[in-house]
C-alpha positions, 0 to 999 in steps of 0.5 A: 455495541461499539467496538475497540480499535483492532491492533494488527500483527502481520506477515513479512515477504522475503524478496530478491530486492529486499533489505533490512530497512523494515527493522532499521526504521521501524524496529520490526523482527524481520526474517532475513536480510532480504525482507522486502515487504511487510503486509500490515493490514491484509486479509489476502490469502497469500498473507493475513494479518492477525489481531494482537490483542483484545477481543479477537485476539489471534483471529485473522482479518479474513476470519473477522471479515467472514464472521464480524462483518458488523465491524466493517459497516456490514459491507457487501464486498466478497473479500476485504477490499484493500491491502496496506504494505511497507515496501523496502526496496533495497534494489531496483524493483522490476518494471511492472504493470497490474491489471484492472478488475475486469481483466483480473477477474477473467485471467486470474481466478477472479482476483481483484485488479490492482490500482495502488498508491505510495507514500514515500516514507524515505528515499535516497537523494536524487531518486527517480522511479519508473512511472509511465512510458513514451509509446504512442501506440501498442505497436510501437510499445511492442516493438520497443519492448521486443528490442529491449529499448528500455531507456527510450521507452521508460518514463521516470520522475523524481521523488522525495520523502513526503511525496505521494503517487497514484498508480492506477492500473495499466500504469508502467511502474518501478520503485528505485533502489533506496526507496522505503514506501507505504503502499495502499492498494486493492487487495490483489497479489497480481503483478505482471513483470515487464522488465527485470534487468536480466537479474538472476537468482542464486541458482543463476535463473531469471525471474519469469516475465509476463509480456502478453499479459502486460501488453494487454493491460498497459494503458497507451498512451500513458496518462499522467495523473495529477493529485491535488491534496486537500487539507484541513485541521481539526484540533492539533491534527492536520489532515491531508487527503491525497486521493479519493476515488472508487477504490479507496480514500488515502490521507496523512494525519499529522497529530501534534497535541490533542484533538477530537475526531470522528470515525464515521466511515464503514471502517478506517485503516491506520499506519503510524509512521513516526511518533506515538501517542494515545487514542481514547475511545469507548472509555479506554486508552489505546497507546500506539507508536511508530510501526503500529497498524490497526483499524477503527471499526464501523460505529466508533463515532467520536474519540480523542487522540494525543501526542505527536505522531504522523500516520497515513489512513485509508478506507474504501 
């Protein structure tokens, strides 16, 4: 039996650094002027997507994973492996690091580690993100952190719209104010905060730091990871694969006309960042537009698309 594409509606997360770009860019009905994240494709217990329409309407993605594993190639992962977010960094995000699977399982009640990657939807001219550090051993790293030598410690790289950044677990990182990104990550909600610019909330409280765990997890010395995208064209669709590793494969699809494509993975996650079009599968038309997120399930096989749109796809 062939299953239809699964369109989702998902939760927002309010953050001290959030803003209104999710409404302005995608037309989402955000909960406040400090909306920082849209968990666009998520089965994580801290925020689950729900099916918007069709056979499984109203079911959470976690329920689908538990009850209809055939939609996902009958994978044997205990939990849904990926999480896709759109992040509006209206202010600088805290400097942070994520654990790998081994550390997270031991210290975070069996949670996954968090390797992630970012596609830069938009950012301010001249933006720089924190990516890595300058310490060549753990002792120097701890000393510089203890003494607040952040300007000397933190390494920065320039970004512009359309850039792709790969952030393995253990990498010190932070998004700059004004960045709007699509993040593809392992399904985890574990972050160790290293530095938060001494910011306070409305009650005057600083956010908690996690320095001991961060020191355990930070890769020393920092390793720069070079990405070499590979591009192919099928019909009127240009596909650029940014990264392919043990956690995920992430690509950009640029549609300008019509194409016949094939979904032969266990499942494929799709986030439409611009434009609109129609996907034709199982004898039906499924229109999509900027801001839509959906899953192409296992066994879909060949399908047609037409329109003008840009999307980010991923699969485990």
